[in-house]
N, C-alpha and C positions, 0 to 999 in steps of 0.2 A: 300094470302086474296088479295080480290079485293076491292079498295077505291072506295068510291062513288063519282059523281061528286060534290058534296058539300065538301068533304073531300080534293080533289085533290086542290079545289080553293085556300082552306087555306095554303095548302103547297106549292104552287106556292107563295102567299104572303108572306110568311117566307123566302125562298130564295131571293126573290126580296130585302126585307128589308136588309139581311145580305150583300149582293152583292151593295146594297146603301151604307152602314155604311164602309164598307171596301173601297169604291171607294172615299169617303168624307174623310177618314183617312188619305189615301196617298195624296191627293191634297193638305190636310191641313200641313201635314209634309213638301212636298215640297215647299209651300207658304212661311213656316216659315223658311225655309234653304235660300232662297232667300232673306229675309227682313232682317236677322239676320246680323251685321256689322262683318268683319272678325278680329280676335284677333290679337293685336299689337306684332310682332315676331322682335325680336332685335338679329342681330348676331352678335359675337363677332368677332374682325378682327383676322387674321391666326398670330400665334406665330412670331418671328423673325427666320430666318435660323440658325441653329448650326455652329458655328466657325467651319473652317476646321482645321483638325489636322496639325500640323507642321511635316514637313520630319525628322523622327527620324533614329539613327544608328540601327544596328543589335543588337547591344548589348542591347539596351532597351527591346527587347522581349525575351532576354535569360531565364527571369524567368518564361515563358510559358513552357521551355523546362526543367528546374528543377523541376518544380512542378508536372509536367506531371500527368495533369489532366484524363488520362485515367488509370493510375495503383497508386491505394490508398496507396500500400509499395511500398517504395523506395528500388530499390536493394542496396545491399551493395557494397561499392567500393572495387574494385579488391588491393589485398595487393600487394605491390612490392615483387616481387622474390627475395629470399636470395640469394646470392652469393654461388658457390660451396665451399664446405673445402678445404683450403690451405694444403699443404704438411707441416707437424711439424718441427719445427727447433728444437726439442729436440734430444739429442745425444742418439737416440735407433734404434734398428735396428730388424724388424720383421724377424722371420726366419721359422715359420711354424705355421699354425692355423690347428683346429679340428672343423668342422662347423656342427651344429646341426638344424633340422628344427626350434626347439622350442627357439632358441636363448639362453636360459638360461644354456644348457650344451654346449655350445661351448667353446674351448678354445684357447689361442694363445701363441707362445713362444716368448718372446723379451727379447733383449740381452740392457743391459745399456754399450753403448761404452766406458762411464767413468771408470767403474769399472771392464767391461769384463765379467761380471755375468749375465747369462740367467736366466730365470723364467717361469712359467707357470702362466697364467693369467686370469681370468675367466671375465664375463661379470660385469661391474660396481666395479672390482676391482683398485687399484690403482698403478700407473707403476712409475717408476723414472721419476722425472720431475715435481711432483702432479699433474697426469694427470689421468682421470679414462678412463677405457675401456667402452665405449657407446656401438658400434657395432662391429662385428666379421664378415667379409666378406670373400670369397674365396679369394680373393689377395690382400687385406688390411685390416686395422683395424683403425675405427674411434675413436678420441680420444676427449673426453670432458677436454677442459683446459681452465679454467676460464671463463666457460659458453660458448667457443667460441669451433666448431667442428674443428678437424685436421686430417689429414691423414697420416697414417703409413703405406706405401707398403711393399708387401712381398718383399723380398731381392730377386735380380736376382744372378745366380751364374756368377763369374768373371772369367776371363781367367788367365792364368799363372801357378806358380809351385804349389800355394795352391791346385787349382782344382786338379792337377796331384796326390798331396798328399792324398788329400780326396777321389778321386775316387777308391783307394785302387787295383784294380786287373783287369787283362783281363777276357773276358768271361770262362766259363769253356771248352770250345772247342777249347781255344786258348792254346798256350806252355807256357804262363805265369806259372812260378814257383810257385808264391804266393798264387793260389787257386788252388785246385784238386778236380773235381766232382768225388766223388765215386761211386755213384749211383744217381738217378731220384731226391732223397730228401736227401742225405747226400754227406758234403763238407769238405774239409779238408783246413783250411785258416792259412797263417802264421801269428802268433801273432804281429808281428812287422807292418804288415796291419793293424790289429785292431788298435792297438795304434796309428797309423799315422788319423787313422778315426776318433779316440774318440779326437785326439788333436785339431781337426778343427771340431766340432760340428755344426758350423754356417754353413760351406758349405753341410754338412752331410743333414742338412733339407731342401734345397733347391734342393734335389735329388727326394723327395716323397712326395705325399701329403696323408693325413687319415681323413676320418669322424668317428665320431661313429657309430655302428651298433647295431640296436635294434630287440630284439626279446620279444614280449608279454610285451613291455613297459619298459623293463631292459635292459641296455647297455651289450653287450656280446663281445665286441672287436671293433678292429677298419678297416674299409674298405679301403684298398690302391688302388690308383689310380694315375695318371700322373706321373708313375716311368720314369725317364729318362733312356734313352736307352745308355748302357754303364756305367750306374752308380752303385755304391755299391751294391743297391739293386736289381738290375737287373742281375748282376753278381753272384750273391747267389742265384739265383733261384727264386725270388718272383715276382708274375705277377700282372698286373691291376684286380681288382676284388678280390683278395685273403683277407680274413677276419681274423686278427691275434686275436686270442683267448685266448692263454696262451704262458707266456714263461719261462720257466723252472717251470712248474706248478702253475705260479702264474696267476690270472686271470686278463685281461687287460679291465677294465671297469672304468679307470679315467687315464688322460693325464698324471697327477702328477705321478702315478706308473711306466708309462712307462719312464718318465723322469729317475726316480730312477734307473732303470733298466740300463738304458745306462750308467750311472755311475759305477754300480758294474761289469761290463763287464770286466775290467782290473783284476779283481780277479778270473775270471770263466776260466775252460779249456775247457769248453761244453755249447753250447746252444741248447737246444730244444725248437722249436717254433711250435706249434699247430696252423694249419690254416684250413679254411674251403674253399675249392676250388670246386666250381661248385656243390655246396652242399654236397660235401665228404669232411670229415675230415681227414688232411694228418698232419704228423709230420716232419718238417725240422730241419735237425740234422746238426750242425755244432760243428767240433774239431777244436781246436786252438793248432798249434803245435809251437814249438821254433825252426823252420829252420832257419840257418842263409843264 
């Protein structure tokens, strides 16, 4: 669309009027700013300086360490370690143990040195001296005596005539007249040697160790180990690893039965011991003779 000269004049006049108005407004504002008095500004004086903290000892800051702001939960303090149990002062002697993994089946043979009586004890049973069997280990028993743990160590063999009497006889291959090996699993033993061994049961139990043997969750006998060289058990052909299952047809599934059988040997003329050796069943036969 083309504007005529008449219209173009009117447009220019309007634009000039707008420019004149903007210029007048800007000038008026600048003059008003110059003529307006500045506001009354009051500045407060600065605060006094903070007093300097005095020098304090290191103990003053110990609360920071105790509070431990980086850990919301304070760790428990370590309890002092209890001293190891002391040897018991009771007049007792430990002559043998039968240890099982579950603990409840373990047994120990303890002698009351005052009455010279031996008995088989299980876990939590009371022994002479008003102490309780708390734990049975390979070479000792832990007794609970009045809330305090005490140790009863396994007796060690002593030298002298007692050992000689309990050892009984020489090996089957020697010329000792008290024990004769008839075959691989058959022996003849002088009755006097058997009686001498039974008279010193304390020493006898230090010559061998036994632990219950289980099959299918049931006790089927006792496995022998730590048989002392030249001991009675060594000389009558027993070996480490043998599992004694029966004696004269009686199953050995409890230590008390074994103790009872030992007491009955004085009245027996023969002894048949069924063992398991290298997974093969064998029978050891012993004949007791009255040779002088």
